[in-house]
Structures are given as structure tokens and as C-alpha cells.
C-alpha positions in Angstrom: 240.9 -45.0 -104.5 242.1 -46.7 -107.6 240.9 -50.1 -108.8 244.5 -51.4 -108.4 244.5 -50.4 -104.7 241.1 -52.1 -104.2 242.2 -55.4 -105.8 245.3 -55.6 -103.6 243.1 -56.6 -100.6 241.5 -59.6 -102.2 244.5 -61.7 -103.0 243.9 -63.8 -99.8 240.8 -64.7 -97.8 238.3 -62.0 -97.3 236.8 -61.7 -93.8 233.5 -60.3 -92.7 231.8 -59.1 -89.6 228.0 -58.6 -89.1 226.9 -56.1 -86.4 223.3 -56.6 -85.3 220.9 -54.2 -83.7 217.2 -54.7 -82.8 214.8 -57.6 -82.5 214.9 -61.3 -83.0 213.9 -60.8 -86.6 217.2 -58.9 -87.1 219.2 -61.5 -85.3 217.8 -64.2 -87.6 218.4 -62.0 -90.7 222.0 -61.6 -89.6 222.4 -65.4 -89.6 221.2 -65.3 -93.2 223.6 -62.5 -94.1 226.5 -64.5 -92.6 225.4 -67.6 -94.6 225.2 -65.5 -97.8 228.7 -64.1 -97.3 230.2 -67.5 -96.5 228.6 -69.0 -99.6 230.2 -66.2 -101.5 233.7 -67.2 -100.2 234.1 -64.9 -97.2 235.3 -66.1 -93.8 234.0 -64.9 -90.5 236.5 -62.5 -88.8 237.8 -63.8 -85.4 236.1 -62.4 -82.3 237.6 -59.1 -81.2 239.7 -58.9 -84.3 238.3 -55.5 -85.4 239.9 -55.9 -88.8 237.3 -57.4 -91.0 237.5 -56.7 -94.8 233.7 -56.3 -94.9 231.6 -54.9 -92.0 227.9 -55.2 -92.3 225.5 -53.2 -90.1 222.1 -54.8 -89.7 220.1 -51.9 -88.3 217.0 -51.2 -86.3 214.8 -48.1 -86.7 212.7 -48.5 -83.6 214.5 -46.3 -81.2 214.8 -42.5 -81.5 218.6 -42.5 -81.4 219.1 -45.5 -83.8 220.5 -43.3 -86.6 222.8 -41.5 -84.2 224.2 -44.8 -83.1 224.7 -46.0 -86.7 226.4 -42.8 -87.8 228.7 -42.8 -84.8 229.8 -46.3 -85.6 230.2 -45.5 -89.3 232.3 -42.4 -88.3 234.5 -44.6 -86.2 235.2 -46.9 -89.2 235.9 -44.0 -91.7 239.6 -43.6 -90.9 240.1 -47.3 -90.7 238.6 -47.7 -94.2 240.7 -44.9 -95.6 243.8 -46.7 -94.4 242.8 -50.2 -95.6 242.5 -50.6 -99.4 239.7 -52.9 -100.3 237.7 -52.7 -97.0 234.0 -52.4 -97.6 231.1 -51.2 -95.4 227.4 -52.2 -95.9 224.3 -51.0 -94.1 221.1 -53.0 -94.2 218.0 -53.6 -92.1 215.1 -51.3 -91.1 217.1 -48.1 -90.8 218.5 -48.6 -94.3 215.0 -49.3 -95.6 213.8 -46.1 -94.0 216.7 -43.7 -94.8 217.9 -45.0 -98.2 220.0 -42.4 -99.9 220.5 -40.4 -96.7 223.0 -42.9 -95.4 225.4 -42.4 -98.4 225.0 -38.6 -98.1 225.9 -38.6 -94.5 228.5 -41.3 -94.7 229.9 -41.3 -98.3 232.4 -44.0 -97.4 229.6 -46.6 -97.2 229.8 -49.0 -100.1 226.4 -50.7 -100.0 222.9 -49.9 -98.7 220.2 -52.6 -98.9 216.8 -53.0 -97.4 214.8 -55.6 -95.4 213.3 -57.1 -98.5 216.5 -57.9 -100.5 219.1 -59.1 -98.1 219.9 -61.9 -100.6 221.5 -59.3 -102.9 224.3 -58.4 -100.4 227.2 -60.4 -102.1 226.3 -59.1 -105.6 226.0 -55.5 -104.3 229.4 -55.7 -102.6 231.0 -57.0 -105.8 229.3 -54.4 -107.9 230.5 -51.6 -105.6 234.0 -52.9 -105.9 234.0 -53.1 -109.7 232.2 -49.8 -110.3 234.0 -48.0 -107.4 230.8 -46.3 -106.3 228.2 -46.9 -103.6 225.3 -49.3 -104.4 221.9 -48.4 -103.0 219.2 -51.0 -103.7 216.0 -51.0 -101.7 213.3 -53.4 -102.7 209.7 -52.2 -102.0 208.4 -55.7 -101.4 209.7 -59.1 -100.5 211.7 -60.7 -103.4 211.9 -64.2 -101.9 211.0 -65.5 -98.4 214.2 -65.1 -96.4 214.2 -68.8 -95.2 215.2 -69.8 -98.7 218.5 -68.1 -98.3 221.7 -69.7 -96.9 222.0 -69.4 -93.1 224.9 -69.6 -90.7 223.1 -70.4 -87.5 224.7 -69.2 -84.3 223.7 -72.3 -82.4 224.0 -76.0 -83.2 221.2 -77.0 -80.8 218.6 -74.2 -81.0 217.2 -72.4 -84.1 214.9 -69.6 -85.2 212.3 -70.6 -87.8 210.5 -67.7 -89.5 206.8 -68.5 -90.2 205.9 -65.0 -91.4 207.3 -61.6 -92.2 205.7 -58.2 -92.0 202.8 -57.0 -89.9 199.3 -55.8 -90.6 198.9 -53.8 -87.4 199.1 -50.0 -87.3 200.4 -49.2 -83.7 201.1 -45.5 -83.5 204.5 -46.0 -81.8 205.8 -48.5 -84.3 207.4 -48.0 -87.7 208.1 -51.7 -88.4 205.0 -52.4 -90.7 206.2 -49.5 -93.0 209.6 -51.1 -93.2 208.9 -54.8 -93.2 205.6 -54.6 -95.2 202.3 -56.3 -94.8 202.3 -59.8 -93.3 203.2 -62.6 -95.6 202.9 -66.2 -94.3 204.9 -69.2 -95.3 203.2 -72.4 -96.3 202.9 -74.8 -93.3 204.5 -77.6 -95.3 207.6 -75.4 -95.9 207.9 -74.5 -92.2 207.6 -78.1 -91.1 210.1 -79.3 -93.7 212.6 -76.7 -92.4 212.1 -77.9 -88.8 212.5 -81.5 -89.7 215.7 -80.7 -91.6 217.0 -78.8 -88.6 216.1 -81.7 -86.2 217.9 -84.1 -88.6 221.0 -81.9 -88.1 220.8 -82.2 -84.3 218.7 -79.1 -83.4 216.4 -80.0 -80.5 214.8 -76.6 -79.8 213.1 -74.2 -82.3 211.6 -70.8 -81.8 208.8 -69.9 -84.3 209.4 -66.3 -85.3 207.1 -63.6 -86.7 206.5 -59.9 -86.3 203.1 -60.9 -85.0 203.6 -64.6 -84.8 200.1 -65.7 -83.7 198.4 -63.8 -86.6 199.9 -66.6 -88.7 197.2 -67.8 -91.1 195.7 -64.4 -92.0 197.6 -64.4 -95.3 196.5 -68.0 -96.1 192.9 -67.7 -94.9 193.0 -70.0 -91.9 192.3 -68.4 -88.5 193.5 -71.6 -86.6 196.6 -72.0 -88.6 198.9 -71.1 -85.7 197.5 -73.6 -83.3 197.6 -76.3 -86.0 201.2 -75.5 -86.6 202.0 -75.9 -82.9 200.3 -79.3 -82.8 202.1 -80.3 -85.9 205.4 -79.4 -84.3 204.4 -81.8 -81.5 204.5 -84.7 -83.9 208.1 -84.2 -85.0 210.4 -86.9 -83.5 213.5 -85.5 -81.9 212.1 -82.0 -81.4 212.2 -81.5 -77.7 211.3 -77.8 -77.2 209.1 -75.4 -79.2 208.8 -71.7 -78.4 207.4 -68.7 -80.3 207.7 -65.0 -80.3 206.1 -62.5 -80.3 202.3 -62.8 -80.2 199.7 -60.1 -80.1 196.8 -60.1 -77.6 194.4 -59.3 -80.4 195.1 -62.6 -82.1 195.6 -64.8 -79.1 192.7 -67.2 -79.2 191.5 -70.1 -77.1 192.7 -72.7 -79.6 196.2 -71.5 -79.2 196.1 -71.9 -75.5 194.7 -75.4 -75.9 197.4 -76.3 -78.3 200.1 -75.0 -75.9 198.6 -77.0 -73.0 198.1 -80.2 -75.0 201.3 -80.4 -77.0 204.1 -81.7 -74.7 207.0 -80.1 -76.5 205.5 -76.6 -76.6 207.1 -75.0 -73.6 205.2 -73.4 -70.7 206.4 -69.9 -71.6 204.6 -67.0 -73.1 205.8 -63.5 -74.1 202.6 -61.3 -74.3 203.3 -57.6 -74.9 201.1 -55.3 -72.8 202.6 -51.9 -73.7 200.2 -50.1 -71.3 197.5 -51.1 -68.8 195.4 -48.0 -69.5 192.5 -48.3 -71.9 192.8 -44.7 -73.1 196.5 -45.1 -73.8 195.9 -48.4 -75.5 193.4 -46.7 -77.7 195.9 -43.9 -78.5 198.4 -46.6 -79.4 195.9 -48.3 -81.7 196.2 -51.5 -79.7 193.1 -53.5 -80.4 192.5 -54.9 -76.9 191.9 -53.4 -73.5 192.9 -54.2 -69.9 190.1 -56.7 -69.3 190.9 -58.6 -72.5 194.6 -58.8 -71.6 194.1 -60.0 -68.0 191.5 -62.5 -69.3 194.2 -64.0 -71.6 196.6 -64.3 -68.7 193.9 -65.9 -66.5 193.1 -68.5 -69.2 196.8 -69.3 -69.8 197.4 -69.8 -66.1 194.3 -72.1 -65.7 195.5 -74.3 -68.6 199.2 -74.1 -67.9 199.8 -73.5 -64.2 203.6 -73.3 -64.3 203.7 -71.0 -67.3 206.2 -68.2 -67.1 204.7 -65.1 -68.7 206.8 -62.1 -69.8 205.8 -58.8 -71.4 206.8 -55.5 -73.0 205.8 -52.2 -71.4 206.2 -48.6 -72.6 206.3 -45.8 -70.0 205.5 -42.2 -70.9 203.5 -42.6 -74.1 202.2 -39.2 -75.2 199.2 -38.1 -73.1 199.8 -40.7 -70.4 198.5 -39.3 -67.1 199.4 -40.5 -63.6 196.1 -42.3 -63.5 197.0 -44.1 -66.8 200.3 -45.1 -65.3 198.7 -46.4 -62.2 196.6 -48.7 -64.4 199.8 -50.1 -65.9 201.1 -50.8 -62.3 197.7 -52.5 -61.6 198.0 -54.9 -64.5 201.6 -55.7 -63.5 200.4 -56.6 -60.0 197.6 -58.7 -61.3 199.5 -60.5 -64.1 202.6 -61.2 -62.0 205.0 -61.4 -64.9 208.1 -63.5 -64.5 209.9 -60.8 -66.5 209.1 -57.5 -68.1 211.0 -55.6 -70.8 210.4 -52.0 -69.9 211.0 -49.0 -72.1 210.8 -45.3 -71.7 208.8 -43.9 -74.7 211.0 -42.3 -77.3 209.9 -40.8 -80.6 210.2 -43.1 -83.5 210.7 -40.9 -86.5 207.9 -41.5 -89.1 205.3 -42.8 -86.6 202.0 -41.0 -85.7 203.0 -40.9 -82.0 206.0 -38.8 -82.7 203.6 -36.0 -83.8 201.1 -36.4 -81.0 200.4 -33.7 -78.4 201.1 -34.4 -74.8 204.7 -35.5 -75.0 205.7 -36.3 -71.4 208.7 -34.5 -69.8 211.8 -36.7 -69.5 211.9 -36.2 -65.7 208.3 -37.5 -65.3 209.0 -40.5 -67.6 212.1 -41.4 -65.7 210.3 -41.3 -62.3 207.5 -43.5 -63.6 210.0 -45.9 -65.2 211.9 -46.3 -61.9 208.7 -47.1 -60.0 207.7 -49.7 -62.6 211.1 -51.4 -62.6 211.1 -51.5 -58.8 207.7 -53.2 -58.7 208.6 -55.7 -61.4 211.9 -56.6 -59.7 209.9 -57.3 -56.6 207.4 -59.5 -58.4 210.1 -61.3 -60.5 212.0 -62.2 -57.3 208.8 -63.4 -55.6 207.9 -65.6 -58.6 211.4 -67.0 -58.8 211.3 -67.9 -55.2 208.3 -70.2 -56.0 210.7 -72.3 -58.1 212.9 -73.2 -55.1 212.6 -76.9 -54.3 211.4 -77.8 -57.8 213.2 -80.5 -59.9 213.7 -79.2 -63.4 215.2 -80.4 -66.7 217.6 -77.8 -68.1 218.9 -77.6 -71.6 222.5 -76.7 -71.2 223.3 -73.4 -72.9 226.3 -71.8 -74.4 227.3 -68.2 -73.5 224.3 -67.6 -71.2 226.2 -67.4 -67.9 228.5 -64.4 -68.0 230.2 -65.5 -64.8 230.4 -69.2 -65.5 234.2 -69.2 -66.0 234.9 -67.6 -62.6 232.2 -69.5 -60.7 233.0 -72.8 -62.3 229.4 -73.3 -63.1 227.4 -74.0 -66.2 224.1 -72.5 -67.2 220.9 -73.7 -68.8 217.3 -72.9 -69.6 214.4 -74.4 -67.8 211.3 -75.4 -69.8 209.7 -72.0 -69.0 213.0 -70.3 -70.2 214.2 -69.2 -66.8 218.0 -69.0 -66.6 219.5 -71.5 -64.1 223.2 -71.7 -63.0 224.4 -75.1 -61.7 227.7 -76.7 -60.6 229.6 -78.6 -63.2 229.1 -82.3 -62.7 232.0 -84.8 -63.0 230.5 -86.1 -66.2 231.1 -84.1 -69.3 228.2 -81.9 -70.2 227.9 -80.1 -73.6 225.6 -77.3 -74.8 222.4 -79.0 -76.0 222.6 -81.8 -73.4 219.9 -82.0 -70.7 220.5 -82.1 -67.0 218.1 -82.7 -64.1 218.6 -80.4 -61.1 216.8 -79.2 -57.9 216.5 -75.4 -57.5 217.9 -74.2 -54.2 218.1 -70.4 -54.5 216.3 -67.7 -56.4 217.4 -64.2 -57.5 215.2 -61.7 -59.5 216.8 -62.7 -62.8 218.1 -66.2 -62.4 217.9 -69.4 -60.4 220.7 -71.3 -58.7 221.5 -75.0 -58.1 223.9 -75.4 -55.1 223.6 -79.1 -54.9 224.9 -81.8 -57.3 223.3 -82.4 -60.7 220.8 -85.3 -60.4 221.1 -86.6 -63.9 222.8 -85.9 -67.2 221.3 -86.9 -70.5 223.5 -86.7 -73.5 221.6 -85.7 -76.6 221.8 -85.5 -80.4 221.9 -81.8 -79.9 225.0 -82.1 -77.8 226.5 -84.3 -80.4 225.8 -81.7 -83.0 227.4 -79.0 -80.9 230.5 -81.2 -80.4 230.8 -82.0 -84.1 230.4 -78.3 -85.1 232.9 -77.1 -82.5 235.4 -79.7 -83.6 234.9 -78.7 -87.3 235.4 -75.0 -86.4 238.7 -75.7 -84.6 240.0 -77.9 -87.4 239.0 -75.5 -90.2 242.2 -74.4 -91.9 242.8 -70.7 -92.7 241.5 -70.5 -96.3 243.5 -69.0 -99.2 241.6 -67.6 -102.1 243.3 -66.8 -105.4 241.0 -64.0 -106.6 237.7 -62.5 -105.8 234.9 -63.9 -103.7 232.6 -66.0 -105.9 229.1 -64.7 -106.6 226.0 -66.9 -107.1 225.1 -70.4 -106.1 227.9 -72.3 -104.2 229.2 -75.6 -105.2 227.5 -78.6 -103.6 229.3 -79.6 -100.5 229.0 -82.7 -98.2 226.4 -82.1 -95.5 227.8 -81.1 -92.2 226.1 -80.7 -88.8 224.9 -77.2 -88.4 222.0 -75.6 -86.6 221.4 -73.2 -85.2 209.4 -56.8 -82.9 207.3 -54.6 -82.2 204.2 -56.4 -81.0 
């Protein structure tokens, strides 16, 4: 394609789309990629438009078929790109960090490949690919700047992710993330709290502290109690109503963290604690540095300190060498722990991990049968635990886009303090995402709760104001016209506007 053909597509506004795969870390990285592109002059493509000038894939390398999914999507875009002068495709994230030059060899129509450590280079790489008319592959081996220093287009006006660390020091045999994200690097507590305070000033009322191994925070700065101190410091921020965190590791989950959760009012009674397996031999083969007794001991302590805590988990079925006895131990832990929810996975080989080369790979039929038994047990427990919520009066933060059937049922949806999803009838009073309603639970299903009676109270919040202001600004935003190329580098200073918002 000639440079003349390429330049024809940039006479007006350039649009972008970011497609995200993987964990919460990738979701938050995609918010930063969107912020970078908008600072460089791009405009987000309308939902369902399927015609963006720049398509960015933020990839995950955790699942065995991650690369097949990526190349299938890239293949789908190839004829579209050939027919649209100036269209560009970029691939970033964990799979890009892992496969590097392979992506361009298998999909030569890709313009940019960038890694997990240099997402801030995306606009520059896109411009360089356009000018030089050849693919740009740039993979940094270590973090160039902490990602939270980058511009961010947060998906929510009332809730926000806040990264406290990147990378992981664990060596779990099923996980490739440490090799792609690097060793753990912690942010300074003052920088984290300053970001949270700035978000609250914009109207955000709920934050989720994010890390690949979030409660190992402090190992990089030499303070074993840094995470519990951070939770308590969050409790002193005026206007911050809800604090959550994900995902912790049982190895680093200490009593001071449990005490901080119990004693800090705005830290929510919710805990996601990855189990992976209930069998001690399998945990050893996974290089998980805890055993069944230690895990159940943590659950017992959390329940004693926070009786209404909802505890969820991750479980892998069919890890190499797993026997029927091993699997029964996993079922035993599930029965004892009584998780509110479990994210269950059939083991699949992660290319580049030690487990992929282990003896004793379990036949698919056996894995499937065990998986179905686990899911059936957890569904039963989830339903029983949800039924215990019937009759309780709860405060819900009204959510946006959480209830897929809200339009047809004429209901709204919100999250309880323990993060359970609750559907409720629309009150006569206007209710916005970010506002808080008080309700009485009348019905329970395995994956949600229902309020069939009227809303008892509506509390309008600054978070709801922020959502309303942002929504109005989005609707009023004119279609931009750019005479020339997207700008590169630091944007001009603009008036402040209301905005907000692994493998463990």
C-alpha cells in the first residue's frame, strides 16, 4: 500500500477499538490504552460499529487456545484491512510479550506488536508504522514506567481499579504470568493514596486495589504489613464508600490483613481467595506454598472476624497427576469452605509452563466428568448460601450494565457490600448508577438475589452525580474533525472534567 493511500484515511477523525482478553489487570491496561489513544487524538468507535481505524488486541496467554483465538480474529480482520486504506491493527498484552516476532510472521498485516511493559508506546508505534510502512515490534524486558502514570479512560464514573503492584514473585507450575509480567514491583503507598483521593474528588466512591498477588504488597518495599496498613489508610479517605481488592494469595494472607478488613468500615465483607486444588500432593506439584489445612484455617479466621463475608475462589480441575482421591479432597474443601461463588476451570496446557511438560496429563473425558461434579456441588452451595440472604436489608450500589435482562424486566441491578448481584424494581424516584438504594431481599437464585418489594430508600450520591455529568458530556460531545494526523506526545492541558472509572 502506498503512503498516499495510507494518508487518505486520516483526513478526518481517526477512531479506535480495544478488544480485551484475560484478567482484571488486562482490563485496567485497556483503560490505559484507551486513554493513550484519546490523548493522541483518536476517538472511540461507536459500539457495534465494526469499522474502527485502529483495532488493538490486548491479549492473554493463560489459556491453551489463546493464540488460536487471536489469530482467528486477526484473520477475520485481514480482508477488511486490505479494503480500507489507513486501517491499523496492534497486538499487545501477555501473548504479545510471549510470542513477539511470531505474530507478525503468522499475521503480516499486523502493524504494531508491543508488550506488557511498554503499553505507553502504542501511539508512537502506530505513527512510526504508518510513516515507515512496516510493522513495528517493540517488547520491553522490564517495566519502563509504572502504568498508573499513563492517561486512563476509565470505563466507570463511580468505580475504579487502582493498581498497587505489577508482576509476581511466585513460580506456580501452571502459570506463565510471572515470565510475562516480571517480578513484583510495588508502588509507593503515598502515590496509591494520592490516586485514590484524586478519584474520589472526581466522584468515584468504590475502588478495587489490584495486583497480580495483591496481598504480597510490601515485599518490594520491605514492609510485611504494608497491605493491611494500606487498607486502613483507605478507611480514612472521606467520600470513599467501598474498598475491595483482588487477587490475594493464601501464602501471604496474614492475620493483620484480616483484622484490617474487619476493623475498617469501608473495606467490604468480600474475599476472593484462590484455592486451585484441595489436594496437598497437587498443591505441591503446582508449587502452591500452602496446604489444605492452611487454606481452611484462613477461611475459618475470616468467618470468625467477618461473619457475613462472601468468599469466592478459583479451582483448577484435572491438573497433571490428579487422582480421583485428589479430586475428592477438592470437593471436601468446597463443602467445608462453602464458597459463595467459584470460578472453575478445566486444566489446559499453558505453553511455556512446567505443568505443560509434566507426566500424568488427564484424559479430557475424565476432566470433563470431574468438572461437572464440581460445578454441580458448587451450584448447590451457592444457592444455599444465597438463600441465607433472604429477609436481609442491604444497601446496594446501583450498577450500570450488570443486569442483562433489566430492560425487559423493568428492573435495575446493584451490588451488595459483599458484591452479590441484586436485581430490584425501579423506584418512582430517579436512580442513577453510583447511587445507593436500601432494599429487602425476597428471593435467591444461585447467581443473583431478587427484590420483589419496593425500594426502601434512595440515597443520591456524588458518584451518581459524576455518572450523570459524564453521561451528559458523552452525549453532547460533537463529532470531532481533525485536519491531519493524530498528535503524538503530551496532550494540551484541558479543563478538568468528571471521570472515573491473575493468576493467583
